[in-house]
LOTOR-122201 format. One record per residue (C-alpha): x, y, z. Coordinates in steps of 0.2 Angstrom, whole numbers, plus 5000, padded with zeros to 4 digits. Each point is the difference from the previous one (the first is absolute). Example, Ala and Ser with C-alpha at 12.3 -4.5 7.8 and 13.67 -1.06 7.14 Angstrom:
REM LOTOR-122201
506249785039
500650174997
This chain:
REM LOTOR-122201
495348985129
500950165008
500949955013
499550115015
499349975018
498850105009
500650025018
498549925008
500349834990
501949975009
500249895013
500950095015
501649925004
500949995015
501250125006
501649885003
501750084996
501449884993
501650065003
500950004985
500950124986
501150034985
501450084999
500250054980
501550134996
501949985001
501450064992
500749934984
501849994996
499950144986
499050125012
498449984993
498549925011
499349834997
498949895008
500049885012
498649915008
500449915015
498950025015
500650065016
500249885013
500150115015
498450084997
499950105018
501550104989
498350094991
498650065007
498449944994
498550144999
498649935012
498950145000
498650074990
500550104981
499650185001
498850054986
501550074991
501149855001
498449904994
499850104982
501649985000
500549835006
500549924982
501450114998
500849965017
501749935004
500049855011
501750035005
499750195005
498250015003
499549805008
498650004987
500149884984
499850134987
501149994985
501350155004
499450104987
500150195010
501949935003
500249954982
499650174995
500850105015
501749894995
500249934982
499050114989
499550155007
501050094987
500149854985
499050044983
499049864993
499049964985
498249994999
499449845002
498149924995
499149915012
498449914993
498749985013
498749844994
498650055012
498350075005
500250174993
501250155004
499350175005
501150104988
499550175006
500449965019
501150155005
501349885005
500349904984
499450134986
501850054997
500749804999
498749944988
500549934986
499650084983
500149914983
501350114989
499549934984
498050015002
499150174998
498650045013
498249954996
500250024981
499249844999
501349924989
501349855003
501550124997
501349875007
498949864993
500349915013
498449934999
499350125013
499050174999
500550145009
501049915012
500750145009
500449935017
499749824998
498549904995
498449935008
499749834995
498450005011
499150134991
498450045013
500149835005
500350025020
499449855010
500349814995
500049815005
501249905009
500849904985
499349835010
498550104999
500050024979
500849814999
498249935008
498950124989
500949944984
500449835004
498449945009
499149984984
501249894997
500449895015
498450005012
499449845004
501449914995
501549905007
501749974998
499749844990
498850064989
501350154992
500849984986
501949995003
500650154993
498850075012
500549945016
501250155004
498650154996
498649885009
501249985017
500350194998
498250044999
499549895015
501250075012
499450174992
498249965005
500649935019
500950165002
498550124993
498849915013
501250025013
500550194997
497950054999
499849915018
501850085009
499450174990
498150005007
500449945018
501250125001
499050154993
498849955013
501150005015
500850174996
498150074998
499649935015
501550055010
499750184993
498250005006
500749985019
501550124998
499150134993
498950065013
501049975012
501350114993
498650124997
499550015019
501749985007
500650134989
498550125007
500449955019
502150054996
499750154989
501049934986
500149864986
501849965004
500349935017
501449905007
499749825008
500450095017
498550114998
498849894995
500349895015
499850175010
498250044995
498849965014
499049844997
498550035009
498549924989
500349824993
499950094983
501550085004
500949885006
499649904984
500850134990
501550025008
500449815001
499549984980
501350154995
501149935012
500249854994
500250104982
501550065005
500849845002
499850014980
500950154997
501950044997
500850115010
499550194998
498449954989
498250065007
498249955001
499550104985
501549924989
499449835007
498250044994
500650084982
501049824997
498449915004
498950094988
501649984987
499949815004
498449994997
499950104983
501749884995
498749845004
498650084991
501050044985
500449814999
498449945000
499450144987
501449964990
501449905003
499249845001
498150044993
500049904985
498750114992
500950145002
501250064982
501150115001
500749994985
498850014984
500250205002
501849984995
499349924983
501649864997
500249824999
501049985018
500449824990
500850074985
501850095004
499950074981
498650115006
500850155006
498950134993
498950045015
500450125014
500250195000
501550125008
499150065015
501249935012
499050065015
498549914995
498250035000
500050065018
501550115004
499350055015
499749845010
500849845008
500249924982
501650084996
500650035020
501149834999
501150074986
500050175003
500849955018
501149864993
500850154987
500450125015
500949865009
501250024986
499950194993
499250115010
500850164998
501350015012
500250155009
498950104995
499050025017
498549914995
499449835007
501649884998
501849984992
499849844988
501549875000
500550054983
500250184993
500650004980
498549904996
498550014988
498549905003
499149914988
498249985004
499349814993
498349975006
499749825000
499649935016
497950035004
499549975017
499849824999
501349904991
501050044986
500149924982
501449924993
499850084984
500050175007
501549965010
500949944987
499650134988
500450145013
501849935003
500450014982
499350184999
501250045014
501449924992
499650064983
499950195008
501450015008
499749955020
501849915005
499049955018
498149935000
499149985017
498749885002
499150005015
498749874998
499749834998
498849854999
500149815003
499049934985
500750064981
499249944984
501350064988
501750005012
501049974985
499550194992
500550075017
501849904999
500350054983
499850195003
501149965017
501349934987
499950134987
500250145014
501649895006
500750004980
499650185002
500950045015
498650045012
499949975018
498149945004
499950045019
498649885007
499049985018
499849845008
498350025007
499250015017
499349835004
501449945013
500349854986
501649924996
500250044983
501049834998
498349905005
498850104989
500350094985
499450174996
500150104985
500850094991
501649915003
501849964991
500049815003
499149834996
499449885014
501550075011
501249964987
501450124993
499750174995
499350044982
500950185001
501350095011
499050185000
498549945012
500350055019
498649965014
499750085014
499449975018
499550125011
500850045019
499450105014
500750165009
500349895016
501749914999
499949855009
498849834998
498650134993
501450054988
499049904985
498250094995
498649875008
499050004983
502049974989
499949864989
501949915002
500949874991
501849945000
500149974980
498650124993
500150155012
501650114997
500150125014
499050115011
499750185001
499150125011
498049994997
499050025018
499150185002
500950074987
499650204997
500050064980
498850084990
498049964995
498950094988
499350175002
501850075007
499749895016
501249895008
499649835011
500749865008
499749844990
500849835003
500749844989
501349924990
499250134987
501050135011
501549875002
500449994981
500050214995
501250025012
501049894994
499750064982
500450175006
501749925005
500449914983
499450184992
501450085010
501349864993
499450034984
500150195001
502050015006
500449834992
499149994982
501449884994
499249865013
499149874992
498349965009
500849835006
501250095008
498950135008
498949845007
501749915006
500450175009
498650035010
499849805006
501950015004
500150175007
498949985013
499850005019
499749835007
499749945018
500049835008
498550025013
498549884999
498450094993
498349975000
499049964984
498450024994
499450095015
500149845009
500949995017
500149824999
501150024984
501550064999
501649984989
501750084999
500050154988
501449954989
498849844995
498650124993
500750074985
501349964987
501150135006
499749975018
499950215001
499450165001
500250134986
501150175003
500350124990
501650065008
500949814999
499249974982
500750174992
501749975008
500149824993
499250094984
501550104998
501449845005
499049914985
500150154988
501950014999
């Protein structure tokens, strides 16, 4: 499932600021900058931003500098201005394993990878890699769009075998499978009730808010009004009193600067989300895979999919996720359009393998191998799930990428969970043991508020299973049909790091994937602040305890450390 969060479903957090900041750059004896992560104890010496970001700041916040701008971005603008402004790097191919990419987007069309060994639309496998006319990548989903969650598929598959049985009646060789079935069944039943309840609740709120908003808009004379303007409306009837009271209460759920129309839009998005869950994700009667035509339990069955990396409906929501991820990494810089991507010198290889639902292990394993075999040096994996029927296929593919010097940047997930307690797939560990490879880095999401709300309320975390954090709340980037939107999730944090990794590999191509991973972790900024985790104000921890590095990825520092290591 794609790691993207709808604004309407994010818990609103307390606006407390905890004063702590990090100094990161000093001069070494040889005259070149090096990295020191030492918190400044006297935080009063550095101002904290306690006012709302402007629209321009918000659209660019992941590129800001914590020291100069007091916004916890990745120092992208500073790195370009001070370190790489006049440097020439090599082109780096970044594989985007996702829902599909709008390769015709005005801000992406010049950075899309083209297979140099394939002749376009001749119906032949010119490069003999097993994929016919794979000009810009491959679509492992074919014309399929919607899918079950993995535990729904497990229940469907194993119900005939285990329904009505207990653990004592199951053969010893089947006990592990039986226990997985029982757990999946319980999760399915729980999720169904929650989705149904949430859908009904959102619909009820909409039924109340819409007519009240319509009436107030008519009285005030505009759609976008403030809470002060609302409260200034004359409440001369019981009906008007109810309208004002209801909408005033709704303002309490809005982030600063948001409007009631945006709130209604987010509620409608919530209804759509839970409707999709009920219709596709947790519906045991839905089958989204038959049209693909392969055997999902046979990793050797590779003759499926097509070369349409935009998917069957490129103008719809289906490829929004992959298009947004691609834009964060590589939107054309300084072209006067939309947004600047983190990295220049990048080509996006589009690999469609993530449906609206849970991905198949087989598709992901083959997608990783495809990216590796066709020249990608960085792979972005902004998706994940909590059940896996063939995790060994994906782990073998991760190892294969490592053996071929390819870095995989992975999103941590959006349930506000400690991944040391609940594993997510894909991952590079088995049972919280040692890592299977040194080329896989998992990224949590940061908020743009430096303080107690520094970690995004939705972001997963884990001292052992999350490696670092990067910007992931309200990120402005490309969406289909030449549009741009704010989206958020660890899905947006991972590509920010993929962009940093691509730049390191562009300017310092001799550094290995494992070295790039270590640079990303070692060069980040840290803080001794205590932060809220999981969006729960009763839960907090030191930021340094929420990931293996305890740091925020920082491009400026990363390039400096890469320069040092390359020598």
